[in-house]
N, C-alpha and C positions, 0 to 999 in steps of 0.2 A: 444497284442490285443488293438485296438484303442478305444477311448472313444465312437466313433460312433458305433462300433461293440457292445460294452457293452450296450450302450443306447438302441439300437434296440432290442437286445436279451432280455434285462430286460423288455422292454415294452411288448414284445410278451409274456413273462412269466406272467407278471402282468395281461395282457389282458385275458390270459387263466384262471388265478386264479380268477380274478374278475368276471369271468363268461362268459363273453361273453355268458353266459347262455348255456353252452354246454348241461347240463342235461335237463333243462326245454325246450330247443329248440329241444331236441330229437337227439342230435348228441353224440354218445358214442362208444367207442371201435373200432373206425375206420369206422363205418357205421352210416347212418342216420336212425333213427327209427321213426315210425309215431306217435310220442307223440304230445301232444297239444302245439301249439306255445305259447310262453310267451305273456301275455296280452299287455305288453308295447312294442310298435314297436321301432325298432332301426332306427336311422337316416341314410339316404343314402347321401354320399358326393355329393356335387354339381359339383365338378370338373370332368374332364374326367378320364377314366381308362388309365393309362400309361402302355402300352403294348410294351415290347421290343421284336423285331423279329430279330433273328440272323441267317444268312445264308450266304453261299459263294456268294459274289457279284463280286469278281475278281478271276482270276486264272482258272485252268483247270476244276474245279468243278462248276464254275459259270453258264455256258450256259446250261448244261443238268440238273443241280440240283438246285443250289442256287437261281438263278434268277426266274425260274418257281415257286419255293416255295415262294419267296418273293412276286411275282405277286399275288399269291393266298391269302396271308395274306392281301395285299392291297385291293384286290377285295372283300374279305369277310368282312373286317373291314368297307368298304364303304357300303356294303349291310346291315350289322347289324346296322350301324348308321342311314341308311334310315328307318329302322324298329323301331327306337327309342333307339338303343344302348342295353346295358345290364343293366337291372333294372333301365332304364331311364338315364344311364350314357353313353355318347358317348366314343368311343375308340380313343385314340391318339396313333397311331402306330409309333413307333420309330424303324427305320431300321439300322442294324449294319452288318458289313462285318465279316464273320467268318475266313477270311484269317489271317495269321500271326502266326499260331502255338498255341500250348497248353498254353504257358505262357501268350501270349497276350489275350487269351480267359478267362483265370482265372482272370487276371487283369481287363478285361472288366466286367466280371460278378460281381466282388466285387464292382466296381463302380456303376453298375446298381442297385444292391441291397442296398448298404449302402449310397451312395451319391445321386443317382437319385431317389431312393426309388420307383422303378417301381412296379406295382401291380403284374406282372407276366412276366417271360421270356419264350418265345417260340423259340426253336432253336436247332441248331447243326446237322450237317450232318456227321461230322467226329466222328468216334467211340472214338478216342483218346481224342477229346475235351469233349465228353460226360462223359468219365470216370474221367476226371479232374474236370469238372465243377459241375456235379450233386451233389457231396458231399457238395458243398457250400450251397445247398438249406437248409440243416439243420444247418450247421455251422453258417450261417449268417441270417437265418430266412427269406428266400425268396422263393417264389413258382417258380419252374422251370419245364417246360414240354418239354422233348426232343422229337422232331418231326420226326427225320429221321434216326439217327444213329442206326446201326444194330447189334453191338456186343451182343452176347447172354449172356455174362458175366456181363453186366451192372446191371441187377436185380437179378442175381442168387446168393443166399447167401451161407453161409458156413454150415448151418444146414438144416435138413430135418425132418419133414416138417417145413415151415416157422412159426415162432411164431410172429414175427413182420416184416414189410417190411424193406428193406435195408435203405430206406430214408423215412422220414415222409412227406417231402414237395417236393420230387422229383418224377417225373413220366416219363414214355415213352408212348406216345399216339399211339402206333403202335406195331406190333409184331416184334420180332428180326429175325436175319438171319437164325434161325432154319427153319422157314417156307420156305424160298427160296430154301435151299439146300436139305431139306427133300422132298419138292415138286418136285424138279428136279429128285431125285433118284426114286421116285414113278412113275413119268412120263416115265423115261427111261425104267424102268422095264416093263411097260405096252406096250409101243410103239416100243421099241428096245430091245426085250428080247434076241436076238441072238448076241449081242456085246460080245467081248471077252477081249478087252483091253481098258484102259482109262488112261488119263494123266491130268495134271492140270497146268494152268499158272495163278498165282495169285500174287498180289503185296506183297512185303516182309515187312509186318507189321501186326498188330493185325487183321484188317479186312480180309486180304487175307488168313492169316494162319487159322483163325477161320472158315472162309467159307469153305476152303478145308477140315478141320477137320470134320465138320459136314457132308459134302457131302460124304467124304470117309467112315466115320463111317456108314452112312445110306446105302451106296452101298454095303459095306461088309456084312451088315445084310440082305439086300434085294437080292443081286446078288453076292454071295460069290465066284462064279467062275470067275468073272471079275478081270483081273490082272492089277495092276498099273504099267505102263511102264516108268513113270517118272513124276517129278514135277519141275516146274520152278518158280523162285521167283524174277522177275524184281523189282527194286526199284520204289517207287512212282514217277511219273513224267518222266518215260522213254519215249524217243522219237524215238529210233531205236530198234525195236524188231527182227531184221533180224536174229541175232544169236539164239534167243529163238525159232523163227519159224523154222529155219533150224534143230534145235535139235528135235523139235516136229515132223517134217516131217520124220526125221530119226527113231524116236521111233515108228511111225505109230499107234498111238492110234485110236481106233474107235470113242471114245468120248473124247473131250477136255473140261474139266470144267474150268470156269473162272468167277471170281468176279471182274475183272478189271472194273473200272468206270471212268467217266469223259473223259477228253482228251485222257487218256491212252487207254480206250476201243475203241474209234473211231480210233485212230492211229493204234492200233493192228489190228482191223478189216480190215482196208484198206490194210495194209502191208501183212496180212495173205492171203487175197484174191488175191493180186497181185503175191504172191509167190506160190500160188497153194495149200496152206494148206487146204482151205475150200473144195476143190475137193476130198481130201483124208480122212479128218476127219470131224466129225460133232461137232460144238461148242455147249456147254450147258452153257448159261449165267445165273448166279444166279440173276442178276438184269439187264437184257438186254432190258427191255421194252422201254426206251427212244431212243435207238440207231437207229432203222429203220427210225424213223422220223428225227433224227439228220443227218444220212448219206444220206437218200433219196433212189431213185430207184436202186442205185448201191449196196444197202445192200443185201447180199446173201439170197436166199430162203433156207428153210429146216433147219434153225438154231433153236435150242431149246431155248426158252425164258421164263424166269420167271418174274412175274410182281410185286414182293415185296408185295404180298397181291393180292386182286382182283382189282388192280388199273389199269384200262384200259378204254380208251375213248369209246370203243364199248361194255364194259361189266361193270355192268349188262346191258342187252339190254334196249334201251331207252323206248321201248313200255311197258316194265315190271317194270322199275325203273325210274320214272320221275325225281328224284333228280339227277341222272347221266346225263340225257338229259339236264336239266337246267345248270348243272355245265359245261358240255362240250361246250354248245352253248355260255354261258356267257363268259367263258375263251377265246374261239376262237374269239368271237366278239371283245374283248378287246385287245388281244395280237397276233392274227393272226396265232396261232398254237393250236394243240390239247393238252390238259393237259396230263402230264406224271405223273408217280407215286409220285415224290416229291410234286406235286400240291395236290394230294389226301392226302398225309401225312400232309401237311400244313393245309388243310381244317380240318382234324381230330383234330389237336392240338387246333386250335382256337375254334372249335365247342365244344370240351370237356370242355374247360375253360368256355365258355358261359353257357353251360347247367349245369355245376357244380355250378357256381355262382347263377344261377336262382333256382336250387334245394335247395341249402343251404339258399338262401335269403328267399325263401318261408317258411322255417321252423323257421328261427330266426326273421322274421318280419322286415327285413331291409338288410343293407349291411353286408355280412358275413366277418369274419376274414379269413386270409389265412389258418389257421388251420381248420376252418369250411369248407372252399372250398376244402381243401385237403381231408377231410373225405367224402365230397360229391362226389369226383371223384371215390372213391373206389366202385366198383360194378356198375358204370354207364354203361348203354347200350344205344347207340345212333344210329340213322340212318345216314349214310354218302352216298356220291355219289357212293361208292364202295360196299355198303351193310351195314351190321351191324358190329359195333365195340363195344367190351366190355373191360373195364379196371378192371383187377383182383386185388385181395387183395395184390399181390406182387408189385402193381403199374405198371404193364406191360400190354400193350394192347395185345389182341389176335384176330387173323383174319384168315379167309380162305385164300387160295392161288391159283392163276391162272397160269397155264403153257400151252404153246402151241408151234407151230412151225411157222416160218415166211413164208409168201406166198404172191406173187405179184398178185394184182387184178386190174381191170381197174378203180376201184372206188377211189383209193388214189394214190398219187405220191410217195409212199413208201410201202414196204411190211407190211402187217398186220398179226395178228395171224389167221391161217387157221381156219375158223369157225367150220369145221368138226373135228378138232383135238384139240380143247380146252378142258382142264380138270380143274375142280375146286375141290381142296381137302379141306374138311371141317376142321375147326379149331382144332378139337380133334385129327385129324390125323397128324398134323404138329406142334402143340405147346405142349411142355412138360408140364405136370401138375405142379401146384404150389408146390414148395418145392423139386422138383426133377431136378437135373442138366440135361441139354439136352443130353449130351453124355451118361450119365447113363441110361436115359430113352430109347434112341435108342438101347443101348446094352441089355436092358431088353425085347425087342420085341421077341415074339415067332417066330421061323422060319416057 
């Protein structure tokens, strides 16, 4: 362990012991209680908030995910700064590329926390990166908010019910992949009850394997008569899916589940359509929301699409939820495209941080420590462009989920979700309760 590591950790321990006045400020046991604020106010630093934003800026994940997410961080940092910042401090946004693999991200995270001493890190699309980096939050004493990675295992502990969260300074400000795949299964049961067979094509690593696991588990519980005719596991970064598509066509599944993402999803869609798979089988995309806009009018209709939450530029309706109207219009004015779900996820991360700081700051009478901010995040419920988001005691966000089918209309140059067949499944239907593993929860459902 380096001297810097020891110094920072010792400082954090001393700050906690010296009080930072957790008791008098009303922060205890992971929650903020409405006790009287200490009479003496704490100083607010004069310098800017150093906020590290980590997202894919190069590679196959950049265009559909990383760059839209980073665009949102920049847009919201500017908006917050125009409004006076956070407790009067302006945001200094530091942008970093998530490319390079797990080792590179671990090294970067150590540098950001120990050397650069950023106030918070908002980042990570890759589930593998999240699994490697989030433990550093407690090890090094740095606040990390995972904004997009989907693995359900990230916050699921080994005991039930939870006694303490897995990480004290690590959060995920969104729901995990359980909502995507459970939502798909619920939608298929309602709209396609007569299907008899299904297959899956998912990338051969944690994200793909876990997505199929949750989908298959939910389908077996909801539609036990449906037979799995095959699963295919192309490696991440595959450019030629013809062999997989030929095998799928031979198996003739009624529904094909897929969590393919980035360039892989676009490439597969184009090749599958060209080879005729789409005419024989219906795709069910666990996070397909960005791709109609990415592909354009050639994107096929009648494909089942999940939005990784209720993250959609047309939902909630603008006349009923002005915050979505503002977000869509502001993003499109700046970047010439409609925001996709990574944009909404990025909004959630930066908004959760801002509101947690303000909540803790109001109680301690000044600038809060990262421990106080962390305790303020727990139980936080905020309005976002997508609706309401709550951060639970296990440090995981929970959300509703939107599922629909693609349909071409004269209003947009790409298919949208058919307004007549959009379904929103509330959070309690798609998020496992705290302390229960997602697979165990699904298996406990009554038939």
